[in-house]
Each structure stands twice: as C-alpha cells, then as structure tokens.
Residue, then its C-alpha position, 0 to 999 in steps of 0.5 A: m277296458k282302460i284308456l289313458v287320455s291327455a289333453g290340456g291348456t284350453q277347452g279346444h283340446i279338453n272338450p274333444a277329449l271329454a267327448i271321446i271319453d263319453k263315447f267310450k263310456e257309452h260302449d263300455k259301462d265298466l270303462e276305466v279312465i285316467y286323464v293326465g293334464t297340467t298342474n295349472r291350466m283349466e283342465k285341473d278343475i274341469v276334469p275332476s269335477l266330472g268324476i274322472k280320475y285326474i293326474p297332474i304333471e308339471i310342464y310348460g310350453f316352450t317360448m321364444n320370449a327371453k324372459y322365460i329362458k330359465r323356465n325353458i331350461k327347467n322344462l327340459f328337466l321336467i319333461k324327462k321327469d314326466v316321461k319317467q312318471m308316465i312310464k310308471l303310470i302306464k306299467d301300473f295302469k296297463p291302458d289298452v290305448v293312449l289318447g293324446i288330444g292336443g296341448y304340450v302336456t300330451y308330449p311326455v304321455i305319448k313318449a312314454a306310451h311309445k316306450c311302453k309299446v302301447p297303441i297311440f291315437i292322436h287328434e288334431q283339431n286345427s287346420i295346421p297341426g300343433k308342434v306336439n302333434k307334429v313331433t309325436a305323429k311318428y309314434a302314433d298308430l292312428i291320427g284323426v283330423s278335424i279338417k280334411e285338408s290337415e291330412k297332408y301334414f301326416k303323409g304316410k301315416n294311418v290318418f283319417y278325417s274324423g271331424n271334431p267330436t266337440g260338435d257331437r257333444a254340443l248337440k246334447v247340451p240343453e238349450i239355455k233360455k235367455s231369461s235364465i241368464g237375465l236376458d229378454d226371451n223375446k229379443k234376438l241375441i248376438l253372442f260374443v265370446s273370445g275363446s275359453l280364456g278371453s282376449n285382452s286385445v279384443n276386449n279393449k277394442m270392443k268397449e266402445f262398440l258395447r257402450n254405443f250398442n243400443k238396438d231395440d230388436y237385438q241384445i248382446l251377451y258379451i263373455t269377457g273371460d274371467n280375468y277381464y271381467d273387472d275391466f268392464i263392470k265399471e262401464k255403463y251400457s244400455d239394457s241391450v247389453k249384458i256382460i258376464p265373465s264366463i258361462k258353463d255349457l256355452p253350446g246351450v247359449i249358442k242354441s239361443s242365439e241368432l248370431v255368434i261372434s267368436r275367436a276361431g278355435a277349432s272346438t268352438i267352430a265345431e260347436i257352432n257348425a254342429l248347431c248351424k249358427p251363423c258366425i263372424y270369426i275374429p281369429s287370434p293372431y297370437v296362436a301358433n302358425n296363425h292357425q285360427y286365421y286358416n280355420a276361419l278362412d276355410l269357412k269363409k271360402i265355403k260361405v258358412a261364416e264371415m271373418l273379420e281380422e283383429k287388425d281390422l276390428t272397429e266399431e264400424s267394421l263390426n257393425d257392417k259385418i253384423d248387418n251383412v250376416l243377419k241380412n243373409k242369415d238364411m244363406y249361412i244356415n242353409n250352407l251350414k246344413k249342407m256341410e258333411k255331418f257325421n258322428s265324429a266321436e263314434l267314428i273315432y271310437q270305431k277306428i281305435m277299436e279296429v287298431l286294437a283288434n289288429e294288435 
C-alpha cells in the first residue's frame, strides 16, 4: 500500500500524522510513505530523522500583516507551482490515499489529490477547524475530528469523531526518569511547557514566578522553546527550578509529572489526557479563531483541567491555580479516567480502509 501524507508547522499537526503513519505500518509491513512538508518548519527535521521519505515544498501562511504583502503575493504563485509539483508526484507515486493532517502546507497536496481523483482523508485537531481544513473539506472523502463538537462545522460530509491519535502515541513513549534530566526523583514535578515553538509573551510573564519559586516538596521543569532559552540562562533560580530549551519525547516527562502547565494545543491536550495528568492550560490568544481558548474551555467545563488566560497570568494567579489543582488532584485524575478512550489511530485506519474498499 502507498500513502501520501502532509502536515506541518507545529507538532500539533506533525504528531498525529506520525501516529497515523505508525498505525498503517503496523498493518502493512511493506507500506510506502511519502511525507510532504515545508522547507522551513520543524517537520523538515523531524520527519527525515524517522526514516520517512520527505519532500519539501515552499509555501507560507497568508497573513493580514501589511509588512508581508509581498510574501502573500509570492505565495499565490508558489501555490500554483506546488499544485503542479504535487500532481506530478501523485501521478508518479500513485498513492492509494492522501492524508492531510493540518497546516497550510496541506492545501496544494489536497488540491492536487482532488484533481487526480485520489481518495482524501483530512483530520482536524482543534475545536474550531483551521482555514485550510474548512476550504479543503469539500474535496475530502472522509474527515476525522478530535473533538466531537467539531462535527457541526462539516455538515453534510462523511465526518466522524476520531479523537486525536497523538494520545495513542504518547502511551507508548517510555517514562523519563527525573534524575536522567538533572532532577530529583524523590521530589514531585511541575512541568511547564508553552507549545512546541515556545512563547515569548508567556516566558516574559514567567520570569518573576520562576525567580521566586522555592518549595521543598516540588520542583519545576520549565521548557522555554529553543529560541528563548538564552533569555533565561542569565537569571538565578533556586535548586527547585530547572530550565531547558526543549526535550525529545515530551510524553515521557509528562508521565513523571504531578501537574502540567501548558498551552492548549490539540496534540498536547491529547497527550496529557491520554496520560491522565492534571493540567492548567494557558491558551494562546494569538492563534486562528482563538481555538486554544475553546479547546481549554471544553476541558474546564467537564472538570478535567483548569484554564488561566494569558491576560490574567501573574505570579499570584498562577500560584493560586497550582495550589487548587494539587489540592484537588484526585478529582481531576478520576474525571480524566472517565473520559471516553478509544484507539484513535486504529479507528482512523479502519475508516480509511472502508472508504478505499468502496472505491
């Protein structure tokens, strides 16, 4: 079997794509995969390192920022070029199905698949669909959504509640011992991560909190993001605080944590929920449709997590949230365990195979 997969920009798109590829490989040892991503985002490094054939295309996200008007115009021509390149790729590779798992890079791939009459599956991770998925839904033979409420945005389509396969993948990652990353195995851990790219605005607000944090029974692992690490190493912290730029296999550290503080990206949520860890979400207000706010709000409503908006983030408000969640930790864990659990990647695989069988 042959599959052509496209996803990019952040791990929120890349990780579910990799989980689906893993599931296809479980069913077909002779599976052939080509992954199409960008020339300049993180998938260009992650995907080839896993031994997956990678084809980069030059494309950018459109923006309303006036200083990028020239790039927006250039992008119109790039998209036309990319679609032609993808049509040639599809005719040469002859995939059985094309999978678009999010990010603007998927647009020319899905457009080309439609022109070549190849079956198309798209997956939406967030509560409010992204622009590309909204536009390409009309081409899709099958649509999976991570959050059940998202089904309403794809009315009249072959849409199903798939969950987010990133959670399946997280369960398979070995636990990372605290001591292996310079922490104390005997002290409880609060893990703080602000998305796969880091967050300048959150980092700036967190510096005072980290400087003042000094508890005997807890320690903090703060992940800055590669671009922001240098801003932190000049500061002095107690032995209860460790600062690192990034970490491979984040779910392994989540498994060692008592509490996670995180942005509310869909894939991170899927990992945290799958591992049944209490979390305080600080949704990014800078994403399309403010979708992280709604992701976190849905979880707060069912009492599996707490939310602290970035505008309300202070040392005092964060300490209050941490104390409250840790005090009621068992309630959050019990509610997480009650959440519907299913093998998302397997469900997606079976649904795709049903579509192919009816072709």
